[in-house]
VOGU-3710 file (C-alpha; in Angstrom, 3 decimals, decimal comma):
1> mtiighyfda> -7,412/-34,468/-20,814  -3,514/-34,058/-21,330  -1,602/-32,076/-18,376  -1,032/-29,315/-20,720  -4,943/-29,044/-21,635  -5,240/-29,314/-17,626  -2,972/-26,430/-17,372  -4,817/-23,878/-20,030  -8,126/-24,920/-18,470  -7,158/-23,950/-15,137
11> llmmlaemsp> -5,197/-20,667/-15,960  -7,948/-19,611/-17,716  -10,603/-20,686/-15,013  -8,086/-18,049/-12,539  -8,079/-15,310/-15,464  -11,829/-15,445/-15,757  -11,946/-14,823/-12,172  -9,577/-11,790/-11,101  -10,340/-10,022/-15,665  -13,327/-7,938/-13,850
21> ylmlgffiag> -12,736/-7,477/-9,914  -8,846/-6,896/-11,380  -9,836/-4,275/-14,209  -12,235/-2,446/-11,566  -9,264/-2,091/-8,580  -7,402/-0,128/-11,120  -9,902/1,742/-11,599  -10,483/2,955/-8,664  -6,310/2,723/-8,431  -7,093/5,426/-11,443
31> llrtfvphal> -9,131/7,701/-9,560  -7,730/7,486/-5,566  -4,614/8,739/-8,095  -5,826/11,243/-9,939  -9,210/12,441/-7,635  -7,749/12,809/-3,829  -4,967/15,627/-2,858  -1,737/14,526/-2,594  -1,061/16,716/0,911  -3,876/14,926/2,331
41> ysnhlskrnm> -1,781/11,752/3,071  1,254/14,070/4,528  -0,871/16,380/6,653  -2,083/14,079/8,714  1,124/12,100/9,773  3,211/14,805/11,295  2,510/14,011/15,080  4,172/11,185/17,049  1,589/9,618/18,032  -0,582/6,768/17,799
51> ksvvkaaaig> -2,972/8,521/16,017  -0,714/9,253/13,217  0,398/5,498/12,782  -2,916/4,750/12,697  -3,930/7,086/10,063  -0,949/6,763/8,198  -2,201/2,367/8,108  -5,202/3,424/7,240  -4,204/5,359/3,724  -1,868/3,210/2,542
61> iplplcscgv> -3,734/0,271/2,478  -6,100/0,988/-0,735  -3,021/2,727/-2,521  -1,936/0,657/-5,296  2,303/0,024/-4,845  4,749/-2,771/-4,745  7,801/-3,141/-2,105  9,646/-0,646/-3,951  7,274/2,353/-5,561  6,133/2,645/-1,100
71> iptsvslrke> 9,643/2,846/-0,286  10,609/6,569/-2,248  6,712/7,529/-1,274  7,130/7,374/2,462  11,199/8,951/2,156  8,837/11,870/0,145  5,717/11,999/3,248  8,899/11,422/5,878  10,107/14,867/4,215  7,131/16,277/4,409
81> gashgactsf> 6,805/15,981/7,750  4,837/12,759/8,229  6,777/11,534/11,135  9,081/7,895/11,229  6,419/5,766/13,026  3,738/6,934/10,869  6,645/6,548/8,030  7,179/2,958/9,129  3,063/1,996/9,170  2,785/3,894/5,890
91> liatpqtgvd> 5,662/1,299/4,445  3,247/-2,070/6,421  0,006/-1,192/5,222  0,719/-0,006/1,217  2,359/-3,150/-0,320  0,058/-6,082/1,293  -3,075/-4,842/-0,068  -4,606/-1,865/-2,753  -8,006/-1,868/-4,164  -6,681/-3,645/-6,800
101> siaatysmmg> -5,638/-6,289/-4,700  -8,520/-6,448/-2,593  -11,026/-6,822/-5,512  -8,464/-9,714/-6,603  -9,040/-11,706/-2,844  -12,678/-11,334/-3,105  -13,155/-12,790/-6,777  -10,444/-15,685/-5,642  -10,666/-16,439/-2,467  -13,962/-14,713/-1,221
111> lpfaivrpla> -15,528/-12,480/0,642  -14,164/-13,171/3,994  -10,749/-13,363/2,878  -10,999/-10,167/1,347  -11,990/-8,791/4,249  -9,363/-10,099/6,783  -6,865/-9,460/4,413  -6,512/-5,698/5,236  -8,097/-6,134/8,546  -4,541/-8,140/9,230
121> alftamfggw> -2,718/-5,401/7,294  -4,233/-2,329/9,271  -3,162/-4,080/12,685  0,172/-4,975/12,129  0,584/-1,626/10,737  -0,689/0,080/13,738  1,786/-2,294/15,180  4,543/-1,881/13,709  4,588/2,035/14,096  4,166/1,562/17,602
131> lvnryakddd> 6,765/-0,361/18,000  8,774/2,244/16,031  7,981/4,919/17,577  8,572/3,421/21,182  11,307/1,558/20,425  13,594/3,152/17,974  13,728/7,309/18,675  16,911/7,209/17,177  16,400/5,876/13,801  13,514/8,585/13,910
141> rlsaayanqe> 17,088/11,635/13,391  18,175/8,918/11,073  15,659/8,828/8,909  14,533/12,512/8,809  18,399/13,786/7,639  17,665/10,842/4,890  14,817/12,941/3,438  16,009/15,838/3,547  19,542/14,872/2,074  17,191/16,158/-1,342
151> hhehchcqdh> 17,515/19,667/-2,982  16,234/21,109/-5,777  19,254/22,856/-7,586  17,130/21,737/-11,397  14,135/24,139/-10,545  15,083/27,522/-12,269  11,763/29,189/-10,868  11,699/33,013/-11,880  10,651/33,518/-8,428  13,625/32,897/-6,181
161> neahehaddd> 11,721/34,063/-3,268  9,224/31,536/-3,798  8,900/28,137/-2,173  9,740/24,895/-3,702  5,832/23,131/-2,587  5,570/21,002/-6,044  9,133/19,520/-5,246  7,540/17,340/-2,952  5,704/15,369/-5,068  7,182/16,072/-7,771
171> ecddenhech> 4,346/18,728/-9,607  5,193/21,849/-11,060  2,476/23,563/-10,029  3,364/27,681/-10,392  2,645/28,445/-14,005  5,616/30,417/-14,670  8,308/27,204/-12,966  10,491/25,693/-15,585  12,078/22,449/-15,803  16,104/22,069/-15,409
181> cgetqchedg> 15,601/20,389/-19,019  13,687/24,228/-20,558  10,496/22,400/-21,235  7,608/23,517/-20,926  5,282/22,516/-22,539  5,116/19,824/-19,167  3,360/22,209/-17,859  0,608/22,965/-20,677  -0,752/20,031/-22,364  -0,155/17,792/-18,995
191> ndcgcgcchq> 2,647/15,939/-21,139  5,528/14,563/-19,278  8,388/16,479/-21,049  10,364/13,083/-19,161  12,866/15,418/-17,911  11,884/13,414/-14,106  10,711/16,374/-12,305  7,077/16,663/-14,233  6,567/12,825/-13,978  3,144/12,554/-12,901
201> skvnsdtfwg> 1,922/16,114/-14,697  0,321/13,749/-16,956  -2,366/13,147/-14,748  -2,675/15,898/-13,142  -5,707/18,052/-14,723  -8,183/20,906/-13,008  -10,684/19,312/-15,176  -12,955/16,318/-14,668  -12,726/15,337/-17,632  -8,543/15,661/-17,350
211> klkgalaygf> -8,467/13,703/-14,470  -10,778/11,031/-15,263  -8,157/11,007/-18,853  -5,391/10,578/-15,969  -7,091/8,050/-14,091  -7,669/5,912/-16,943  -3,863/6,003/-17,863  -2,452/5,352/-14,808  -4,804/2,463/-13,868  -4,897/0,752/-17,014
221> vdmlqdvgkw> -1,929/1,502/-18,532  0,659/2,443/-15,659  -0,549/-0,011/-12,887  -0,768/-2,516/-15,705  2,818/-1,996/-16,939  3,831/-2,020/-12,868  2,010/-5,346/-12,056  1,676/-6,521/-14,934  4,352/-9,218/-14,871  4,586/-9,894/-11,688
231> lvvglliaal> 0,327/-10,842/-12,441  1,040/-13,120/-15,059  4,006/-14,649/-13,739  1,871/-15,605/-10,470  -0,871/-16,988/-12,507  1,441/-19,488/-14,492  2,978/-20,500/-10,999  -0,252/-21,378/-10,009  -1,484/-23,357/-12,582  1,517/-24,922/-12,245
241> itvavpnewl> 1,278/-26,010/-9,437  -2,393/-27,065/-10,070  -1,931/-29,792/-12,644  2,403/-30,750/-10,751  2,026/-30,948/-7,650  0,487/-33,769/-5,980  -2,351/-32,953/-3,646  -0,959/-35,344/-0,892  2,088/-33,027/-0,612  0,601/-30,266/1,250
251> aalheyklln> -2,330/-32,672/2,286  0,120/-34,953/4,627  1,623/-31,100/6,215  -2,577/-29,799/7,099  -2,533/-31,074/10,739  0,982/-29,164/11,660  -0,502/-25,468/11,081  2,297/-23,307/12,397  5,005/-25,338/11,020  3,166/-24,873/7,798
261> mlivlaiaip> 3,231/-20,997/8,628  6,758/-20,750/9,505  7,827/-22,878/6,026  5,723/-19,762/3,433  7,901/-17,468/5,210  10,481/-18,759/4,511  10,157/-18,542/1,111  7,779/-15,209/1,109  10,156/-12,917/2,679  13,416/-13,296/0,817
271> myvcatgsip> 11,800/-13,293/-2,876  9,604/-10,583/-4,466  5,622/-11,371/-5,406  3,314/-7,996/-5,544  -0,144/-7,651/-3,636  -1,747/-9,002/-6,512  0,526/-11,779/-8,306  0,521/-13,766/-4,824  -2,958/-14,206/-5,301  -3,581/-17,010/-7,768
281> iavslmakgl> -0,395/-18,855/-5,683  -1,797/-18,523/-2,599  -5,485/-19,980/-4,508  -3,702/-22,936/-6,117  -1,131/-24,060/-2,789  -4,245/-24,022/-0,266  -6,247/-26,213/-3,506  -3,311/-28,590/-2,470  -3,632/-28,699/0,672  -2,072/-25,502/2,577
291> tpgaalvllm> -4,071/-23,968/5,247  -5,721/-20,939/5,216  -3,557/-19,322/7,833  -0,573/-20,270/5,766  -1,743/-19,416/2,505  -3,100/-15,248/3,869  1,019/-15,030/5,436  2,214/-15,547/2,110  -0,444/-12,639/1,266  1,459/-10,150/3,789
301> agpavnsasi> 4,599/-11,579/3,601  4,964/-11,697/0,328  3,760/-8,550/-0,966  5,766/-6,414/2,309  9,015/-7,781/2,138  12,023/-8,944/-0,075  15,498/-8,886/-0,100  15,584/-5,382/-2,009  13,040/-3,344/0,093  14,995/-5,094/2,750
311> lvignsfgkr> 18,553/-3,571/1,959  16,653/0,106/1,245  14,617/0,487/4,300  17,974/-0,526/6,089  19,870/2,461/4,697  16,584/5,166/4,131  15,219/4,426/8,119  17,356/2,447/10,042  18,217/-0,940/11,811  16,205/-0,817/14,299
321> tlslyilsiv> 13,226/0,651/12,572  14,044/-2,856/9,803  14,287/-5,249/11,913  10,858/-4,365/14,167  9,407/-3,466/10,511  10,007/-7,565/9,661  9,065/-8,389/12,659  6,131/-6,692/13,031  5,041/-8,586/9,934  6,043/-11,953/10,908
331> igsiafglci> 4,031/-11,488/14,261  1,097/-9,634/12,904  0,673/-12,489/9,885  1,582/-16,164/11,744  -1,196/-14,439/14,607  -3,978/-13,624/12,314  -3,473/-17,105/10,719  -3,442/-18,801/13,472  -7,132/-16,797/14,201  -7,662/-18,064/10,763
341> dyllpqdwfs> -6,994/-21,288/11,075  -8,271/-22,226/14,533  -10,460/-19,806/15,279  -13,181/-19,114/12,612  -15,337/-21,757/10,261  -13,033/-23,051/8,115  -15,429/-22,861/5,156  -15,776/-19,583/5,333  -12,058/-20,334/3,875  -12,672/-23,164/0,935
351> vsgvladdcc> -11,477/-22,322/-2,711  -12,220/-25,226/-3,881  -14,972/-24,368/-6,348  -12,320/-22,256/-7,959  -9,983/-24,611/-8,919  -12,682/-27,434/-9,499  -10,427/-30,820/-10,802  -13,147/-30,910/-13,714  -13,528/-27,479/-14,808  -13,053/-26,846/-18,403
361> mhhltfwnwl> -13,409/-23,780/-20,815  -16,520/-24,676/-22,077  -17,903/-23,539/-18,781  -16,923/-20,209/-19,287  -19,707/-17,669/-20,271  -19,872/-14,734/-22,851  -19,312/-12,782/-19,979  -16,125/-14,650/-18,975  -15,076/-14,675/-22,457  -15,748/-11,213/-22,723
371> fivvfvalll> -13,487/-9,697/-19,571  -10,701/-12,218/-20,124  -10,181/-10,682/-23,847  -10,367/-7,395/-22,756  -8,140/-7,522/-20,206  -5,840/-9,532/-21,747  -6,353/-6,270/-24,727  -5,239/-4,149/-22,151  -2,336/-6,013/-20,329  -0,840/-6,470/-24,761
381> nafvlqamss> -1,316/-2,966/-24,943  0,608/-2,035/-21,776  3,112/-3,888/-22,813  3,633/-2,846/-25,904  3,598/0,597/-25,161  6,469/0,932/-22,481  8,476/-1,632/-25,019  7,098/0,855/-27,603  8,275/3,959/-25,775  11,612/2,289/-24,338
391> hklqlahhhd> 13,088/1,547/-28,366  11,892/5,472/-28,946  14,390/6,472/-26,492  16,530/4,415/-27,328  16,842/5,307/-31,257  16,482/9,479/-29,665  20,187/9,040/-28,371  21,910/6,093/-30,393  20,903/8,933/-33,373  21,928/11,998/-30,831
401> sgisvsseqn> 24,306/11,160/-29,142  26,220/9,056/-30,454  25,081/5,619/-28,943  26,433/2,385/-30,208  24,103/-1,110/-29,576  25,053/-4,568/-29,967  22,059/-6,843/-30,235  24,116/-9,189/-29,269  25,475/-7,799/-25,991  22,519/-5,982/-25,697
411> tintkndkdm> 24,808/-2,968/-24,052  24,630/0,305/-24,925  28,067/2,239/-24,752  28,642/6,235/-24,919  31,289/8,939/-25,496  32,935/10,524/-22,807  32,039/13,709/-24,010  30,795/15,820/-21,646  28,807/17,215/-23,421  27,372/13,553/-25,016
421> trtykidgms> 24,250/12,205/-23,482  26,259/9,876/-20,966  24,383/6,504/-20,081  24,154/4,813/-16,670  23,076/1,114/-16,018  20,231/0,897/-12,966  19,223/-2,489/-10,694  16,610/-2,668/-9,076  13,664/-0,741/-10,414  11,120/-2,942/-10,752
431> cnhckasaek> 7,438/-0,351/-11,019  7,034/3,123/-12,667  7,754/4,733/-9,174  11,351/3,530/-9,068  11,573/5,113/-12,631  10,392/8,585/-10,745  12,181/8,282/-7,902  15,487/7,885/-9,776  15,347/10,048/-12,167  14,323/12,807/-9,241
441> aisnvagvek> 17,676/11,677/-7,840  19,301/12,159/-10,886  17,641/15,426/-11,668  18,844/16,124/-8,235  22,632/15,889/-8,494  24,874/19,362/-10,181  25,150/19,645/-14,063  22,317/17,707/-14,920  19,967/19,087/-17,298  18,167/16,431/-18,643
451> vevdlakgia> 17,552/12,867/-17,613  15,529/10,225/-19,085  14,932/7,137/-17,624  14,268/3,861/-19,852  12,516/1,099/-17,241  12,518/-1,517/-19,470  16,145/-2,267/-20,029  16,939/-0,541/-16,269  19,154/2,160/-18,262  19,017/6,547/-17,526
461> yvegnqkdsd> 20,634/8,781/-20,002  21,620/11,830/-18,901  22,636/14,953/-20,421  25,414/17,732/-18,728  28,129/18,186/-17,167  27,355/16,321/-14,297  30,914/14,482/-12,335  29,690/10,529/-12,856  29,932/9,763/-9,202  27,807/11,825/-8,016
471> viaaieeagf> 25,301/10,551/-10,407  26,089/6,783/-8,743  25,753/8,155/-5,858  22,244/9,866/-6,315  20,895/6,396/-7,341  22,400/3,976/-4,601  20,836/6,488/-2,025  17,656/6,399/-3,850  18,144/2,216/-3,091  19,021/1,233/-6,471
481> ncrll> 22,673/-0,539/-7,782  24,058/2,153/-10,212  27,136/2,196/-13,100  28,168/3,871/-15,976  28,340/2,478/-19,433
//
């Protein structure tokens, strides 16, 4: 069989193994999103003690947030009263796992890995939270000040004496509330008006069926838009490793277990890989001779740390907290990796059956093909919807605001009139949580009347008499790079 044939065989076999568990994981993630009250994530995390640290880690493990999306969520928890140590614990545990990645880990790496992975995330997060509570007390005030920077001038409730509780979770619960954009349908029929204040309203409803619909929309549209690209990249890289990397390359280093882990750390820390997308890469490397412990290091450090999250965490939670955050992940991943390599039976962590040399698409059953087709259809649907949304948004502002689009340069220019839409290029957004964070940050700028963010193109359309410098500063405080187009 040709190399191309082996490549597609490996790709199909991995997809067949992962697709049913991924769909189950995405569905459960949607249920968590819509049926679990948001206040649950903050009510138990306020005390500066070990108990709140443990709770934050346990709450973060099943949540399907990436390393970028978890940061604004942690800042929101800090604003709602969660302690500094609890927020750090949440920051460590959440991106390493998620119900979707745990399910996919079980499908491709077996039950022992599916158990060890969340346990490692739990204890690493507890260790990091304890370190921060003990040795980063000065950063406590810094993170509190950063979280309280955000104001809610964009909200204009008819009752000005009413507390703005909805602002903490981007929801508008008051039936008399009107957003700065002037739209009210987002409170009546559950549709997002695009202003940023009601970003999550589309997945909230008082009825069971409304919540279930929201769960499906979040799990199979929003989440697939967030992790789908990285999952595809991970699968493509894993299949390439399977057919292109000689077995003897990593097998020669198999006896040097700690060296395996240090090499993986050096690669995993600066790059971005999501918790689910890292699984096929780890499996393919293990099949080539990487030790199971080093694979666990990749699964822990890859999703939890990258160059973008390092910059934002240092800015919003403090430099010492950042150092302890990275230290806890490095120590925790290596410690659990060494436990796997030296203390546990190695046959528990064998992946040879997943990427067998004689794997062939003819071995796939009807159910394998069914799950592959359904999952690919859902993935394509999410990408198409995202592209259509981006195209409609661009056309709307091209028509309404005098925007001229150059297909060759792929840039957008606007008029400088204050009554026209201003466009800003935002770099660093990777998911819908990042989009919501950017929308909220811009919405809080004085003078902003309406804001819409195109995640696919990384562009924000802002209407009002705001100052450009204020918008740019707000976006940069949220952890992104921004410039006026």
